[in-house]
Structures are given as structure tokens and as C-alpha cells.
ZALO-314864 format. One record per residue: residue in three letters; x, y, z of N, C-alpha, C, O in turn. Coordinates in nm, 2 decimals, always signed. Layout:
   resn      n_u      n_v      n_w     ca_u     ca_v     ca_w      c_u      c_v      c_w      o_u      o_v      o_w
    ALA        X        Y        Z        X        Y        Z        X        Y        Z        X        Y        Z
...
***
This chain:
   resn      n_u      n_v      n_w     ca_u     ca_v     ca_w      c_u      c_v      c_w      o_u      o_v      o_w
    UNK    -0.40   -28.24    +8.73    -0.38   -28.28    +8.61    -0.48   -28.23    +8.58    -0.54   -28.20    +8.69
    UNK    -0.55   -28.19    +8.48    -0.65   -28.22    +8.37    -0.67   -28.29    +8.29    -0.59   -28.26    +8.20
    UNK    -0.75   -28.41    +8.24    -0.75   -28.55    +8.14    -0.83   -28.45    +8.04    -0.94   -28.41    +8.08
    UNK    -0.78   -28.43    +7.94    -0.92   -28.31    +7.84    -0.95   -28.45    +7.76    -1.00   -28.42    +7.66
    UNK    -0.93   -28.59    +7.77    -0.97   -28.68    +7.63    -0.91   -28.78    +7.71    -0.82   -28.75    +7.79
    UNK    -0.96   -28.90    +7.69    -0.90   -29.07    +7.73    -0.97   -29.15    +7.62    -1.09   -29.15    +7.60
    UNK    -0.89   -29.22    +7.57    -0.95   -29.35    +7.58    -0.82   -29.48    +7.56    -0.70   -29.47    +7.58
    UNK    -0.89   -29.61    +7.49    -0.79   -29.68    +7.54    -0.67   -29.69    +7.49    -0.58   -29.77    +7.53
    UNK    -0.66   -29.59    +7.37    -0.54   -29.57    +7.29    -0.43   -29.42    +7.32    -0.32   -29.38    +7.29
    UNK    -0.51   -29.38    +7.40    -0.48   -29.26    +7.36    -0.51   -29.13    +7.53    -0.62   -29.15    +7.59
    UNK    -0.43   -29.04    +7.57    -0.49   -28.97    +7.67    -0.43   -28.84    +7.63    -0.32   -28.83    +7.59
    UNK    -0.53   -28.74    +7.65    -0.50   -28.60    +7.62    -0.47   -28.54    +7.76    -0.56   -28.58    +7.84
    UNK    -0.38   -28.45    +7.81    -0.37   -28.40    +7.88    -0.36   -28.25    +7.90    -0.38   -28.19    +7.79
    UNK    -0.34   -28.14    +8.03    -0.29   -28.03    +8.06    -0.17   -28.07    +8.12    -0.19   -28.16    +8.21
    UNK    -0.03   -28.04    +8.12    +0.09   -28.07    +8.19    +0.08   -27.99    +8.25    +0.02   -27.90    +8.20
    UNK    +0.13   -27.96    +8.39    +0.17   -27.84    +8.50    +0.29   -27.84    +8.47    +0.36   -27.93    +8.43
    UNK    +0.33   -27.70    +8.50    +0.47   -27.67    +8.53    +0.50   -27.69    +8.66    +0.47   -27.62    +8.76
    UNK    +0.59   -27.80    +8.64    +0.73   -27.82    +8.79    +0.67   -27.98    +8.73    +0.68   -28.04    +8.84
    UNK    +0.62   -28.08    +8.62    +0.62   -28.21    +8.58    +0.72   -28.17    +8.49    +0.76   -28.07    +8.43
    UNK    +0.75   -28.36    +8.53    +0.86   -28.39    +8.43    +0.79   -28.46    +8.35    +0.74   -28.56    +8.39
    UNK    +0.76   -28.43    +8.22    +0.68   -28.51    +8.11    +0.67   -28.66    +8.04    +0.59   -28.72    +7.97
    UNK    +0.76   -28.67    +8.10    +0.79   -28.85    +8.04    +0.79   -28.93    +8.22    +0.72   -29.02    +8.26
    UNK    +0.87   -28.87    +8.29    +0.81   -28.93    +8.44    +0.70   -28.93    +8.49    +0.62   -29.03    +8.50
    UNK    +0.68   -28.79    +8.54    +0.62   -28.75    +8.65    +0.42   -28.81    +8.60    +0.34   -28.88    +8.65
    UNK    +0.42   -28.74    +8.49    +0.30   -28.77    +8.46    +0.22   -28.90    +8.40    +0.11   -28.90    +8.37
    UNK    +0.33   -29.02    +8.40    +0.29   -29.15    +8.34    +0.26   -29.21    +8.54    +0.15   -29.27    +8.57
    UNK    +0.34   -29.19    +8.64    +0.34   -29.16    +8.76    +0.16   -29.11    +8.91    +0.11   -29.15    +9.01
    UNK    +0.12   -28.99    +8.78    +0.05   -28.93    +8.78    -0.08   -29.02    +8.79    -0.16   -29.02    +8.88
    UNK    -0.08   -29.11    +8.64    -0.18   -29.14    +8.56    -0.16   -29.27    +8.63    -0.27   -29.33    +8.65
    UNK    -0.10   -29.32    +8.66    -0.07   -29.49    +8.72    -0.08   -29.56    +8.59    -0.17   -29.64    +8.61
    UNK    -0.04   -29.56    +8.49    -0.02   -29.65    +8.38    +0.09   -29.58    +8.31    +0.15   -29.47    +8.34
    UNK    +0.13   -29.69    +8.19    +0.31   -29.69    +8.12    +0.22   -29.62    +7.98    +0.13   -29.67    +7.91
    UNK    +0.28   -29.49    +7.98    +0.26   -29.41    +7.83    +0.37   -29.41    +7.75    +0.49   -29.41    +7.79
    UNK    +0.33   -29.40    +7.63    +0.46   -29.39    +7.50    +0.41   -29.21    +7.52    +0.29   -29.17    +7.51
    UNK    +0.52   -29.12    +7.54    +0.54   -28.99    +7.54    +0.56   -28.95    +7.38    +0.64   -29.02    +7.32
    UNK    +0.48   -28.86    +7.30    +0.49   -28.84    +7.17    +0.56   -28.73    +7.12    +0.59   -28.71    +7.00
    UNK    +0.58   -28.65    +7.27    +0.65   -28.52    +7.22    +0.64   -28.48    +7.36    +0.56   -28.52    +7.44
    UNK    +0.76   -28.38    +7.40    +0.75   -28.33    +7.52    +0.76   -28.22    +7.56    +0.81   -28.13    +7.49
    UNK    +0.73   -28.18    +7.67    +0.76   -28.05    +7.76    +0.86   -28.01    +7.83    +0.85   -28.07    +7.94
    UNK    +0.97   -27.91    +7.81    +1.06   -27.94    +7.96    +0.95   -27.88    +8.05    +0.84   -27.81    +8.02
    UNK    +1.01   -27.92    +8.16    +0.97   -27.93    +8.36    +0.94   -27.78    +8.37    +0.82   -27.77    +8.41
    UNK    +0.98   -27.68    +8.35    +0.88   -27.58    +8.38    +0.84   -27.47    +8.29    +0.85   -27.35    +8.30
    UNK    +0.76   -27.62    +8.13    +0.64   -27.55    +8.08    +0.50   -27.60    +8.08    +0.48   -27.72    +8.05
    UNK    +0.43   -27.53    +8.11    +0.26   -27.59    +8.12    +0.27   -27.62    +7.99    +0.34   -27.57    +7.90
    UNK    +0.15   -27.73    +7.97    +0.03   -27.76    +7.86    +0.01   -27.85    +7.87    +0.03   -27.94    +7.95
    UNK    -0.10   -27.83    +7.71    -0.17   -27.93    +7.64    -0.01   -28.02    +7.56    +0.09   -27.99    +7.50
    UNK    -0.08   -28.15    +7.61    -0.01   -28.25    +7.55    -0.06   -28.40    +7.49    -0.12   -28.47    +7.58
    UNK    -0.05   -28.45    +7.38    -0.10   -28.63    +7.39    +0.03   -28.73    +7.42    +0.15   -28.72    +7.40
    UNK    -0.09   -28.86    +7.49    +0.05   -28.91    +7.49    -0.03   -29.07    +7.43    -0.14   -29.05    +7.40
    UNK    +0.02   -29.17    +7.42    -0.01   -29.29    +7.35    -0.03   -29.36    +7.46    +0.06   -29.33    +7.54
    UNK    -0.13   -29.46    +7.52    -0.14   -29.58    +7.60    -0.08   -29.71    +7.53    -0.05   -29.81    +7.60
    UNK    -0.06   -29.72    +7.40    -0.04   -29.84    +7.33    +0.08   -29.84    +7.24    +0.12   -29.74    +7.18
    UNK    +0.15   -29.95    +7.24    +0.21   -29.90    +7.10    +0.19   -29.91    +6.97    +0.28   -29.88    +6.89
    UNK    +0.05   -29.96    +6.91    +0.04   -29.86    +6.73    +0.02   -29.75    +6.80    +0.12   -29.68    +6.81
    UNK    -0.11   -29.70    +6.87    -0.11   -29.57    +6.86    +0.03   -29.49    +6.87    +0.07   -29.42    +6.77
    UNK    +0.10   -29.50    +6.97    +0.27   -29.45    +6.95    +0.30   -29.40    +6.83    +0.31   -29.28    +6.78
    UNK    +0.32   -29.57    +6.78    +0.33   -29.57    +6.59    +0.26   -29.45    +6.51    +0.33   -29.37    +6.47
    UNK    +0.08   -29.42    +6.49    +0.06   -29.39    +6.47    +0.05   -29.21    +6.48    +0.05   -29.12    +6.39
    UNK    +0.05   -29.20    +6.58    +0.12   -29.06    +6.69    +0.21   -28.98    +6.58    +0.19   -28.88    +6.51
    UNK    +0.33   -29.09    +6.62    +0.49   -29.09    +6.54    +0.52   -29.05    +6.39    +0.61   -28.99    +6.33
    UNK    +0.38   -29.13    +6.32    +0.33   -29.10    +6.19    +0.29   -28.94    +6.19    +0.34   -28.85    +6.13
    UNK    +0.23   -28.94    +6.25    +0.14   -28.77    +6.21    +0.29   -28.67    +6.25    +0.32   -28.61    +6.15
    UNK    +0.37   -28.65    +6.37    +0.44   -28.56    +6.36    +0.54   -28.57    +6.25    +0.57   -28.48    +6.17
    UNK    +0.58   -28.68    +6.25    +0.68   -28.68    +6.11    +0.63   -28.63    +5.95    +0.69   -28.58    +5.85
    UNK    +0.48   -28.68    +5.98    +0.41   -28.62    +5.81    +0.39   -28.44    +5.86    +0.38   -28.35    +5.78
    UNK    +0.39   -28.44    +5.96    +0.39   -28.29    +5.97    +0.21   -28.22    +6.03    +0.16   -28.12    +6.08
    UNK    +0.18   -28.32    +6.00    -0.01   -28.35    +6.03    -0.08   -28.29    +6.18    -0.19   -28.25    +6.19
    UNK    +0.08   -28.33    +6.32    +0.00   -28.28    +6.42    +0.04   -28.20    +6.43    +0.16   -28.23    +6.43
    UNK    +0.01   -28.05    +6.45    +0.02   -27.90    +6.50    +0.01   -27.88    +6.59    -0.09   -27.91    +6.66
    UNK    +0.13   -27.79    +6.65    +0.14   -27.77    +6.84    +0.15   -27.60    +6.80    +0.21   -27.53    +6.72
    UNK    +0.09   -27.59    +6.87    +0.09   -27.41    +6.91    +0.09   -27.39    +7.03    +0.05   -27.46    +7.12
    UNK    +0.15   -27.27    +7.04    +0.19   -27.25    +7.22    +0.15   -27.08    +7.26    +0.07   -27.02    +7.19
    UNK    +0.17   -27.06    +7.30    +0.15   -26.86    +7.38    +0.25   -26.90    +7.47    +0.29   -27.00    +7.53
    UNK    +0.29   -26.69    +7.46    +0.43   -26.68    +7.54    +0.42   -26.56    +7.53    +0.37   -26.47    +7.45
    UNK    +0.53   -26.56    +7.71    +0.52   -26.38    +7.70    +0.64   -26.33    +7.65    +0.70   -26.44    +7.65
    UNK    +0.71   -26.25    +7.62    +0.81   -26.19    +7.58    +0.81   -26.05    +7.59    +0.71   -25.98    +7.57
    UNK    +0.97   -26.02    +7.62    +1.02   -25.87    +7.69    +1.02   -25.79    +7.53    +1.06   -25.85    +7.43
    UNK    +0.99   -25.72    +7.54    +0.99   -25.61    +7.41    +0.83   -25.63    +7.39    +0.74   -25.68    +7.45
    UNK    +0.86   -25.54    +7.19    +0.71   -25.60    +7.12    +0.75   -25.60    +7.02    +0.74   -25.50    +6.95
    UNK    +0.81   -25.74    +6.94    +0.80   -25.82    +6.83    +0.73   -25.74    +6.72    +0.65   -25.65    +6.74
    UNK    +0.76   -25.78    +6.59    +0.70   -25.75    +6.50    +0.59   -25.80    +6.45    +0.64   -25.88    +6.37
    UNK    +0.47   -25.81    +6.43    +0.34   -25.80    +6.41    +0.31   -25.97    +6.39    +0.23   -26.06    +6.44
    UNK    +0.42   -25.97    +6.30    +0.37   -26.18    +6.28    +0.55   -26.18    +6.21    +0.62   -26.09    +6.16
    UNK    +0.58   -26.33    +6.27    +0.69   -26.35    +6.14    +0.69   -26.50    +6.14    +0.62   -26.58    +6.20
    UNK    +0.77   -26.50    +6.06    +0.81   -26.70    +5.96    +0.95   -26.70    +5.99    +1.01   -26.65    +5.90
    UNK    +1.05   -26.74    +6.11    +1.18   -26.78    +6.17    +1.19   -26.92    +6.09    +1.13   -27.02    +6.09
    UNK    +1.32   -26.87    +6.02    +1.45   -27.04    +6.06    +1.56   -26.99    +6.08    +1.60   -26.88    +6.04
    UNK    +1.66   -27.11    +6.18    +1.74   -27.08    +6.25    +1.76   -27.22    +6.20    +1.69   -27.31    +6.17
    UNK    +1.92   -27.21    +6.21    +2.00   -27.34    +6.29    +2.02   -27.33    +6.45    +2.07   -27.24    +6.52
    UNK    +1.98   -27.43    +6.47    +2.02   -27.46    +6.63    +2.19   -27.54    +6.71    +2.21   -27.62    +6.62
    UNK    +2.23   -27.54    +6.75    +2.32   -27.61    +6.84    +2.32   -27.60    +6.94    +2.34   -27.49    +6.99
    UNK    +2.27   -27.73    +7.03    +2.22   -27.78    +7.15    +2.41   -27.84    +7.23    +2.48   -27.95    +7.22
    UNK    +2.42   -27.68    +7.34    +2.55   -27.81    +7.39    +2.48   -27.86    +7.50    +2.42   -27.80    +7.59
    UNK    +2.50   -27.95    +7.49    +2.41   -28.07    +7.60    +2.49   -28.08    +7.78    +2.45   -28.11    +7.90
    UNK    +2.64   -28.02    +7.71    +2.71   -28.03    +7.93    +2.62   -27.89    +7.96    +2.64   -27.85    +8.08
    UNK    +2.57   -27.85    +7.90    +2.54   -27.72    +7.97    +2.40   -27.67    +7.90    +2.37   -27.56    +7.85
    UNK    +2.31   -27.79    +7.91    +2.15   -27.82    +7.81    +2.13   -27.67    +7.77    +2.04   -27.60    +7.82
    UNK    +2.23   -27.61    +7.67    +2.17   -27.45    +7.65    +2.10   -27.50    +7.47    +2.09   -27.61    +7.40
    UNK    +2.09   -27.40    +7.46    +2.09   -27.37    +7.20    +2.15   -27.26    +7.21    +2.16   -27.17    +7.29
    UNK    +2.19   -27.29    +7.11    +2.26   -27.19    +7.07    +2.19   -27.15    +6.85    +2.16   -27.24    +6.78
    UNK    +2.19   -27.06    +6.83    +2.17   -27.05    +6.71    +2.30   -26.96    +6.62    +2.38   -26.87    +6.64
    UNK    +2.25   -27.05    +6.52    +2.43   -27.05    +6.47    +2.42   -26.99    +6.32    +2.33   -26.94    +6.27
    UNK    +2.55   -27.02    +6.28    +2.49   -26.93    +6.09    +2.51   -27.00    +6.00    +2.47   -26.98    +5.89
    UNK    +2.62   -27.19    +6.08    +2.61   -27.24    +5.90    +2.64   -27.35    +5.95    +2.72   -27.36    +6.04
    UNK    +2.55   -27.48    +5.88    +2.54   -27.61    +5.92    +2.69   -27.70    +5.97    +2.80   -27.68    +5.92
    UNK    +2.70   -27.78    +6.05    +2.81   -27.89    +6.12    +2.70   -27.96    +6.16    +2.58   -27.95    +6.15
    UNK    +2.80   -28.06    +6.20    +2.75   -28.23    +6.29    +2.70   -28.11    +6.48    +2.76   -28.03    +6.55
    UNK    +2.52   -28.20    +6.48    +2.46   -28.18    +6.58    +2.36   -28.02    +6.55    +2.29   -27.96    +6.64
    UNK    +2.38   -28.00    +6.45    +2.32   -27.86    +6.41    +2.24   -27.89    +6.35    +2.27   -27.97    +6.26
    UNK    +2.05   -27.82    +6.35    +1.95   -27.87    +6.32    +1.86   -27.73    +6.27    +1.89   -27.62    +6.31
    UNK    +1.77   -27.73    +6.18    +1.69   -27.63    +6.12    +1.59   -27.65    +6.22    +1.55   -27.75    +6.26
    UNK    +1.55   -27.50    +6.25    +1.43   -27.48    +6.32    +1.33   -27.39    +6.23    +1.38   -27.30    +6.15
    UNK    +1.20   -27.42    +6.26    +1.13   -27.31    +6.21    +1.00   -27.31    +6.31    +0.92   -27.40    +6.36
    UNK    +1.00   -27.15    +6.33    +0.82   -27.14    +6.38    +0.79   -27.03    +6.34    +0.88   -26.94    +6.36
    UNK    +0.66   -26.99    +6.28    +0.60   -26.92    +6.26    +0.50   -26.82    +6.43    +0.47   -26.88    +6.53
    UNK    +0.49   -26.67    +6.42    +0.41   -26.67    +6.49    +0.32   -26.53    +6.45    +0.30   -26.49    +6.33
    UNK    +0.25   -26.46    +6.61    +0.12   -26.36    +6.50    +0.16   -26.31    +6.72    +0.19   -26.39    +6.81
    UNK    +0.16   -26.21    +6.73    +0.15   -26.12    +6.79    +0.01   -26.04    +6.87    -0.03   -25.94    +6.81
    UNK    -0.05   -26.07    +6.97    -0.17   -26.06    +7.04    -0.17   -25.94    +7.08    -0.15   -25.94    +7.20
    UNK    -0.17   -25.83    +7.04    -0.22   -25.69    +7.10    -0.05   -25.58    +7.11    +0.07   -25.59    +7.06
    UNK    -0.08   -25.53    +7.16    +0.05   -25.42    +7.17    +0.12   -25.42    +7.29    +0.04   -25.45    +7.38
    UNK    +0.19   -25.40    +7.32    +0.27   -25.33    +7.46    +0.47   -25.44    +7.53    +0.54   -25.51    +7.45
    UNK    +0.49   -25.43    +7.63    +0.57   -25.48    +7.64    +0.56   -25.55    +7.82    +0.53   -25.49    +7.92
    UNK    +0.58   -25.63    +7.81    +0.57   -25.73    +7.72    +0.49   -25.76    +7.63    +0.41   -25.68    +7.61
    UNK    +0.49   -25.85    +7.57    +0.38   -25.89    +7.45    +0.34   -26.01    +7.42    +0.41   -26.08    +7.35
    UNK    +0.20   -26.06    +7.47    +0.23   -26.23    +7.40    +0.22   -26.20    +7.27    +0.20   -26.10    +7.20
    UNK    +0.26   -26.36    +7.24    +0.29   -26.39    +7.09    +0.20   -26.54    +7.09    +0.14   -26.57    +7.19
    UNK    +0.19   -26.61    +7.00    +0.10   -26.74    +6.94    +0.18   -26.74    +6.84    +0.22   -26.68    +6.75
    UNK    +0.21   -26.89    +6.92    +0.37   -26.97    +6.76    +0.26   -27.06    +6.74    +0.17   -27.11    +6.81
    UNK    +0.30   -27.07    +6.63    +0.30   -27.26    +6.56    +0.46   -27.32    +6.51    +0.54   -27.26    +6.43
    UNK    +0.48   -27.43    +6.57    +0.60   -27.46    +6.60    +0.57   -27.60    +6.49    +0.49   -27.69    +6.51
    UNK    +0.70   -27.56    +6.35    +0.70   -27.64    +6.23    +0.82   -27.78    +6.26    +0.82   -27.89    +6.21
    UNK    +0.93   -27.72    +6.38    +0.97   -27.82    +6.37    +0.99   -27.84    +6.55    +0.98   -27.74    +6.62
    UNK    +1.02   -27.96    +6.61    +1.01   -27.92    +6.78    +1.14   -27.95    +6.80    +1.18   -28.07    +6.79
    UNK    +1.21   -27.84    +6.83    +1.43   -27.85    +6.87    +1.36   -27.82    +7.00    +1.24   -27.78    +7.02
    UNK    +1.50   -27.87    +7.13    +1.50   -27.80    +7.25    +1.52   -27.69    +7.28    +1.64   -27.65    +7.27
    UNK    +1.45   -27.64    +7.32    +1.41   -27.46    +7.38    +1.37   -27.40    +7.28    +1.39   -27.27    +7.29
    UNK    +1.30   -27.48    +7.13    +1.35   -27.35    +7.02    +1.26   -27.22    +7.07    +1.30   -27.10    +7.04
    UNK    +1.16   -27.24    +7.15    +1.07   -27.10    +7.08    +1.12   -27.03    +7.17    +1.09   -26.92    +7.18
    UNK    +1.22   -27.08    +7.27    +1.29   -26.97    +7.40    +1.41   -26.93    +7.33    +1.45   -26.81    +7.33
    UNK    +1.47   -27.03    +7.25    +1.56   -26.95    +7.17    +1.60   -26.83    +7.04    +1.68   -26.76    +7.00
    UNK    +1.44   -26.90    +7.03    +1.48   -26.81    +6.85    +1.41   -26.68    +6.89    +1.44   -26.59    +6.81
    UNK    +1.33   -26.64    +7.00    +1.27   -26.52    +7.03    +1.41   -26.42    +7.11    +1.42   -26.31    +7.08
    UNK    +1.51   -26.49    +7.22    +1.62   -26.49    +7.25    +1.67   -26.37    +7.17    +1.66   -26.25    +7.19
    UNK    +1.75   -26.49    +7.04    +1.86   -26.40    +6.98    +1.80   -26.30    +6.94    +1.86   -26.20    +6.90
    UNK    +1.63   -26.29    +6.94    +1.62   -26.11    +6.84    +1.61   -26.03    +6.93    +1.58   -25.92    +6.89
    UNK    +1.64   -26.06    +7.07    +1.64   -25.97    +7.14    +1.48   -25.96    +7.22    +1.44   -25.85    +7.27
    UNK    +1.40   -26.07    +7.23    +1.24   -26.09    +7.33    +1.28   -26.22    +7.34    +1.27   -26.32    +7.27
    UNK    +1.34   -26.18    +7.51    +1.36   -26.34    +7.56    +1.25   -26.32    +7.65    +1.19   -26.21    +7.68
    UNK    +1.21   -26.44    +7.69    +1.03   -26.49    +7.73    +1.00   -26.44    +7.90    +1.10   -26.47    +7.97
    UNK    +0.93   -26.40    +7.94    +0.90   -26.33    +8.09    +0.97   -26.44    +8.16    +0.91   -26.54    +8.14
    UNK    +1.02   -26.44    +8.21    +1.05   -26.57    +8.33    +1.21   -26.69    +8.25    +1.27   -26.79    +8.30
    UNK    +1.22   -26.64    +8.18    +1.33   -26.75    +8.13    +1.47   -26.68    +8.18    +1.52   -26.59    +8.12
    UNK    +1.49   -26.72    +8.28    +1.62   -26.66    +8.28    +1.76   -26.72    +8.22    +1.86   -26.65    +8.22
    UNK    +1.76   -26.88    +8.16    +1.82   -26.92    +8.13    +1.89   -26.91    +7.99    +1.97   -26.99    +7.94
    UNK    +1.81   -26.73    +7.89    +1.84   -26.72    +7.78    +1.77   -26.56    +7.83    +1.65   -26.55    +7.80
    UNK    +1.81   -26.47    +7.89    +1.81   -26.35    +7.86    +1.76   -26.26    +8.02    +1.81   -26.17    +8.09
    UNK    +1.63   -26.32    +8.02    +1.52   -26.26    +8.11    +1.54   -26.25    +8.27    +1.54   -26.34    +8.35
    UNK    +1.56   -26.08    +8.29    +1.64   -26.03    +8.40    +1.52   -26.00    +8.52    +1.54   -25.94    +8.63
    UNK    +1.36   -26.08    +8.46    +1.27   -26.06    +8.59    +1.24   -26.13    +8.68    +1.29   -26.24    +8.69
    UNK    +1.16   -26.09    +8.77    +1.16   -26.17    +8.88    +1.04   -26.30    +8.86    +1.01   -26.37    +8.96
    UNK    +0.97   -26.32    +8.74    +0.90   -26.45    +8.73    +1.01   -26.57    +8.75    +1.14   -26.57    +8.73
    UNK    +0.91   -26.71    +8.83    +0.96   -26.81    +8.86    +1.00   -26.91    +8.71    +1.10   -26.98    +8.71
    UNK    +0.94   -26.93    +8.62    +0.95   -26.98    +8.55    +0.90   -26.95    +8.38    +0.79   -26.90    +8.39
    UNK    +0.94   -26.96    +8.26    +0.92   -26.92    +8.14    +0.79   -26.91    +8.12    +0.72   -27.01    +8.13
    UNK    +0.73   -26.79    +8.08    +0.59   -26.75    +8.03    +0.56   -26.86    +7.93    +0.49   -26.81    +7.84
    UNK    +0.58   -26.93    +7.92    +0.55   -27.04    +7.73    +0.43   -27.14    +7.78    +0.42   -27.15    +7.90
    UNK    +0.35   -27.20    +7.70    +0.25   -27.28    +7.75    +0.24   -27.34    +7.61    +0.30   -27.29    +7.52
    UNK    +0.17   -27.46    +7.58    +0.14   -27.55    +7.50    +0.01   -27.55    +7.51    -0.05   -27.63    +7.58
    UNK    -0.07   -27.43    +7.42    -0.25   -27.45    +7.47    -0.29   -27.45    +7.34    -0.38   -27.36    +7.32
    UNK    -0.24   -27.52    +7.24    -0.33   -27.61    +7.11    -0.22   -27.73    +7.06    -0.10   -27.72    +7.03
    UNK    -0.29   -27.82    +7.06    -0.25   -27.97    +6.92    -0.34   -28.04    +6.90    -0.40   -28.11    +6.98
    UNK    -0.35   -28.01    +6.75    -0.46   -28.09    +6.70    -0.36   -28.21    +6.61    -0.24   -28.20    +6.59
    UNK    -0.44   -28.30    +6.57    -0.33   -28.44    +6.53    -0.46   -28.53    +6.42    -0.57   -28.49    +6.46
    UNK    -0.46   -28.60    +6.33    -0.53   -28.68    +6.24    -0.59   -28.84    +6.35    -0.50   -28.92    +6.38
    UNK    -0.67   -28.84    +6.37    -0.71   -28.95    +6.48    -0.85   -28.98    +6.45    -0.93   -28.89    +6.47
    UNK    -0.91   -29.15    +6.40    -1.03   -29.24    +6.40    -1.06   -29.14    +6.27    -1.19   -29.14    +6.27
    UNK    -1.04   -29.09    +6.19    -1.05   -29.05    +6.06    -1.08   -28.91    +6.04    -1.14   -28.87    +5.94
    UNK    -1.04   -28.84    +6.12    -1.07   -28.70    +6.11    -0.92   -28.62    +6.22    -0.84   -28.69    +6.28
    UNK    -0.93   -28.45    +6.20    -0.86   -28.42    +6.27    -0.90   -28.39    +6.39    -1.01   -28.34    +6.37
    UNK    -0.88   -28.40    +6.49    -0.93   -28.37    +6.68    -0.85   -28.28    +6.72    -0.73   -28.30    +6.69
    UNK    -0.89   -28.18    +6.78    -0.77   -28.02    +6.83    -0.83   -28.03    +6.96    -0.95   -28.04    +6.98
    UNK    -0.74   -28.03    +7.06    -0.71   -27.97    +7.20    -0.68   -27.82    +7.24    -0.59   -27.74    +7.20
    UNK    -0.74   -27.81    +7.30    -0.64   -27.65    +7.35    -0.73   -27.60    +7.52    -0.84   -27.63    +7.57
    UNK    -0.61   -27.52    +7.55    -0.62   -27.44    +7.68    -0.55   -27.35    +7.71    -0.43   -27.38    +7.73
    UNK    -0.57   -27.21    +7.73    -0.51   -27.13    +7.78    -0.46   -27.11    +7.91    -0.54   -27.13    +8.00
    UNK    -0.31   -27.08    +7.95    -0.31   -27.04    +8.09    -0.38   -26.92    +8.11    -0.42   -26.85    +8.02
    UNK    -0.42   -26.92    +8.24    -0.46   -26.75    +8.31    -0.37   -26.60    +8.26    -0.42   -26.49    +8.26
    UNK    -0.28   -26.63    +8.24    -0.20   -26.51    +8.22    -0.18   -26.52    +8.10    -0.08   -26.47    +8.06
    UNK    -0.26   -26.57    +7.99    -0.26   -26.55    +7.83    -0.44   -26.54    +7.79    -0.48   -26.59    +7.69
    UNK    -0.54   -26.44    +7.91    -0.65   -26.52    +7.87    -0.73   -26.34    +7.86    -0.85   -26.33    +7.83
***
């Protein structure tokens, strides 16, 4: 696990695929962490954790105010339009740990928004995604619902041989110490 930045208040790192973002990361670092956001176990990428309750409150405020920006790369089947700004209503079936796009608001339904741009041509296609909301499986569901499932995402329609969804948290930026800080990494498959 690569640590990109660490001080007495926060740690920014690259979570490997296969690690639980709450339990395994804390155990690997041997410290108490306050998770600010999560990544599925089968997804890797850049994450920030607070090391103190005060830092947790500060970072949580950045999430709530929309000043923490999370960006991802994904490899999707097909060739989506060059760019998009998608807003959907998502409902999570907790018993199946699966999320669905639904047509109307009701109890448990949450609005989800992302923007993306396609990088190059071809099938599969590389897309760069900016999340405006952080819903469970959001990127996976929003692309699959439009006929562009993520490569390796067997839960949401991919039928390929990849072992995990090709989705990676490639950049995070947030206010810290009086300025906006930015941390980024790309997986091998997106270079």
C-alpha cells in the first residue's frame, strides 16, 4: 500500500484491490483511522483518512459542502458518447447488495450525479469520471444501466474474464491547511 502523504492529522494512500477500506487499511497501518469515504473491496485507488476526530470533522465538512472532489477512471464495454452529465435515482437492495436505477422517488431512493469524458476511441473505452454524489456502486450502476458495464463487473452485466471491475479512484482534492491539495495515481491499465 503506497502512502502518498501523512502528517499528524491525515493520511492519503493508494488502497489496493482486495483490501477492505475500513478494516484492512487500519490494520495494515497499525493506527486508528477515521474513514471519510469508502471504496468497494474489489476497487482500488486514492483515499484520504483522518487520524484525529477534529480532522474527521473537517474532512466530513468538505464532503458535505462539495469541496472534496473525487475522480475515477473506468474501463467500460462499448463506446459511450464523448462526454456526459448523468443524474439518476438509485435504490439499493441491501439483501442482494445490488443497486438499481429507478424511475421515481420513494423511500430509500437517492439522487446520484456524475460527469464523465471518454478518453480516446474503441471498445472497451476508458472513461474519466467525476462524482458529485457518492452512492453505493454509483459509477458501476450508472454506466451499466446505459449499456456500458465496467470491464470485470460481473455483478452489473459484464461477461468478460477480468477478475474485478476496472474502476480506480485516480484523484482526490480537498481544502487542507488553507489551500486545496490534490493527490493522484493511475492504475497500469489506464496509462
